[in-house]
N, C-alpha and C positions, 0 to 999 in steps of 0.2 A: 591504456589505450593511449598509442601516439596520436594526437589530436592534426588536421588538415595543417592549425600552424604553427606546428612542431613536428617536422616533416626527420625522419630517419636515415643519420647523416651514414652515408657511404663515401668511398673516395676513388679514382681511375688512374689510369696509365695513359698520358695521350706519348706513344712510342712515333717517333719522327726518324727521317732519316734524309737525307742530300741522296738523289737519283746521279747517276753518272753526268747530267749535265747541267746540277750542281742546284735542281731544284728542289723543294721540301714534298716530302711523297709522308702522308700517315697511316700507318697501320693499324687497321681496324677486322675483326674477326665477326666470328657470326655466333649468334646466341641461341645457348643449347636447346631451350622450349622454343623457337618463334625460327630461328637460323635469322634474323633479320640481321644487318651491320652493327655493332657497337664498338667502343672502345671496353682496353679491358677493367673488369672492374671489379670492387667487393666490397666486404665489411670493414669496418676497423677492427687488428686487430692487436688487443690486449701487447702490450710492451715494444709496439712498435710505434717511431713517429708514422703519422699519416701518409708520408711521400715515400716511406720504406716499405706500408702496404701498401700502397702502390705498385712497387717497382715488381713487390712477388705477385702479385696478381699479374702484370705482363710476362712475369714469367711463366706461371704457372696456364696463362686465359692463350697465352701467343710465343711463348715460346721465343719471347723477345728479351736478351742482355743487353744493359748500355749504363747511363748514366740520366737519372731523373734528378729535374730541378725541386728544393724546397719547396718555391715559391707557384706557388697555386694562381694556372693563366687564368683562372675560372671554375666557375658553377655553373647546372645544371639542375634540374629536376624532372622527378620524373615514376609514376604506379609502378612500382612492384607488387606481380601479381606471388601471392603467398601461396605452401603447398595445401593449406585449409581451404583454396580457393578466395583467402579474403584480397581487400588491397592493400598494399602500403605506399603512403608516397614518401619517395625519397631525395636526399639533396646530396648529391655527387660535387666534391670538389676535387678535379684534376691538374695532374700533375704530370707537365710533360716532362717527357724521355726520350733521350737525344741515345736510338739504335746502333750500339756494334754490332752486334752478330745477332742472328736467329739461330735456335737449335735448331738439330734435324729430329731430337724426340723430348719431346715435354710433355708434363704432366696432362692435358687434355685436350692432346694431339688429337683423335681420334672422338673429339665429341664435337669439336668445332674447326670448322676455315679460317684462312688467313690469307689478308689483299693489302698488296701496296695501295694506296691511291693519294691522287692529289690531294689539296686540303676544300680546293670548290666538289669536288665529286661523294667527299668522305662524306660533304655538308649536305648533299643532294639525297644519301642513302639511308641518312638516321632520320629518326621520328621525329626526336624532342625538339621542339622551336627554341630553347634557347642555347642546345649543344650544335644546331644549324648555324647559330649567332659566333658564335664563339668560334666554330671553324671557317666559315663564311668574314671573320676579321681576322684567322689566323693565313687566311689566304693573299689578304692585299695584304698585310705587315706583321712577316712573322717574327723581325725584332725589336717592334714595338710592341709585343703581347707579354705579358710577367711571366718571369720566369725561363724565355726564350732566348733572351740577350746572349746570356754567358753560357748554353748550350749551343747555339749556332755558332756562335765564338770558336769552342773547342772541337765543333768540328770541321 
């Protein structure tokens, strides 16, 4: 059993783009169980680097295609309720991803809704305090965040 001091490891993509006015936008999806706004996330995948697993989650959950950084922008913790009703504390490592385009058809399109938000608005929509802080910092100084500078230059 994984204890509170030893959380399960997950990965997430933070899909971003610039809008027509040059402002940074964050792509969020609804969770399948509660419908709250979250980032595409999941478990580490055998044989895949963590950021590649995050990129796959972005494709499956949001239909997002683009460039992902191999440098994490940060981490956050949350409690995942398992199918057996037990709670599991998870530590999520977040990798920023510059979205080139959104697929019209993707794996979980019938299970989730996706929407672009400003980082400030996204910070208000999420439940996790650490994720709120990460998004708030992104809103203030996007180029100063780990992994973001190269993505923003390429966009």
